[in-house]
N, C-alpha and C positions, 0 to 999 in steps of 0.2 A: 757322191763320194763312195757309196757302197760299191759301185761297179769297179772302181779302182782297186779296192781291197779284195774283192772277189778275184780279180785278175791277178793281183800280187800273191794271194794265197795259192791259187792254182799254179802260177809260175814257180813259186817256192817249192812246191811239192814236185813238180816236173823237173826242175833244175837239180834238186837233191837226188832224185831218182836217176837222172842221167849219170851223175858222178858215182853214185852208189853201185850202179850196174858195173862200171869199170872196176871200182875198188873190190867188188866181190869176186872178180876173176883173178885177183892176186893171191899169193900165198900168205899164210898166217905170219910168216917171217917179214914179208913186205908190209903187212898191216901194222906190225909193231916196230918196224925198223926205225931207229932213232934218227929223225931228220929235223934239223933246226927250223922252227917257225914259232908261232905263238904257243903252240902245243907240240909235244915231242912225237910227231908222226901222224900217220893217217888215222889210226884207231883213236888216239887221244883227241884229235880234232873233231872227228865224227861224234865222239862221246860228248865233247863240249857243245856241239850243236844240239844233241839230245837234251843235255842239261838245260840249255838256254830256252829251247822251245817248251820244255816241260815246266820249268820254273815260271815262265810267263803265263802258261796255261793255268797253273795252280793259283797264281796271283789273281788272274782274271776271275777265276771261280771262287775267290775269296777263301781259299783254304787257309786255316789258321796256322798250320805247320807246313811249310814248304819243304819238300824233300827233293834233293838232287839225285837223279837216277845213278850218277856215277858213284855215289856212296855205297851202293849195293850191287850194281850191275857187274856181272862176271861172265857174260856171254861172249861168243866170238863175233867176228865182223858181220856175218850174215844175220845173227840175232840183233846186233846193234843197228844194222841197216833197217831191219824190219821194225824195230822199236821207233826209230826216227820217222819212218814212213807212216807209222800208225799215228804219231803225234802230228805230222804234216796233214794227214787226213782229218784229224780232229779240228785243226785250225781251218782247213778248207771248208768243212761242214759248218762250223760255227759262223764263219764270215758269210757264207752263202745264206744262212738263215737269219743273220743279224738284220735288225731294222736300223734306219738312220739314227733314231734316238739311242740305240744301243752303242753305236759307234761314237756318238757324241758324249755318252755317259762318262762322267769323271769318277774314277775309282781311286781308292787309297791303297797303297801297298808299301811294303818294306823291302829295301834292297838287302843284299847279303850282309851289310854292315849294320842292319837294323835301323837305318834311317828311313823315315816315312816320306812318301811323296804322293801327290794327287795330280792326276792328269787324265785327259780324255783317252778312251780306248783306242781311237784311231791313231794317236801318236805312238802308243805302245806297239800297235800293229806295224806301223811304218818302221819303227826301230827294229822290231823282230825280223821283218823281212830283209831290211838292210843288213842287219847283223849276219844273217845266213849268207847273204851274197858275199860279204866280206870274207867269211871263212871258206866259202866255196872257192874263192880265188886262191886262198892258201892251199886248199886241197889240190887244185890244178898244179901248183908249184911243187907240192909234195909228191904228186904222182909222177911228175917229170923227174924228180930226184931219185925215185925208186925204179926208174927205167921205162916208164910207160910213155910211148910215143904218140899213140892215137887216143886223144882225149876229146870227147864231144863238147861242142860249144854250149854254153849255158847262159848266153846273153838274153836279156828280157825280150829284145826285138826278135830273136830267133824263135822264142816261144810264141810270140804274137803271130809270126808268119805261119 
């Protein structure tokens, strides 16, 4: 099982990087351009990815008070991309060093509604990486809507090749 999650963690970091490289070539106006999706534009979607990866990291580390980066983050897209890549690297390092028992370990956490849940770490990881894939798909659509024509593929099979 560990091999699968090491692969997913590496893929997640690579795929985010592929899109962030394109996003970082755009103007600040394009970053913040209101485009309808789950979140209002490229910047807001990348910020949501940072929130999600950071929140799950804090939950895994059993932090008592979980802090959403978006509550205080005020940087530009380059700073946001760097922050997301830093969290991606944390996940990749953690998964690479994790033992099978660590992946099987059940941990208790609270969601944003203060409801408690208990589940194995591997399920959380699977959710985390699927969640990022979902929003990367939205980023591709958003990029097209702000005029980008050349967008790199981020399919898992492409990373494997």
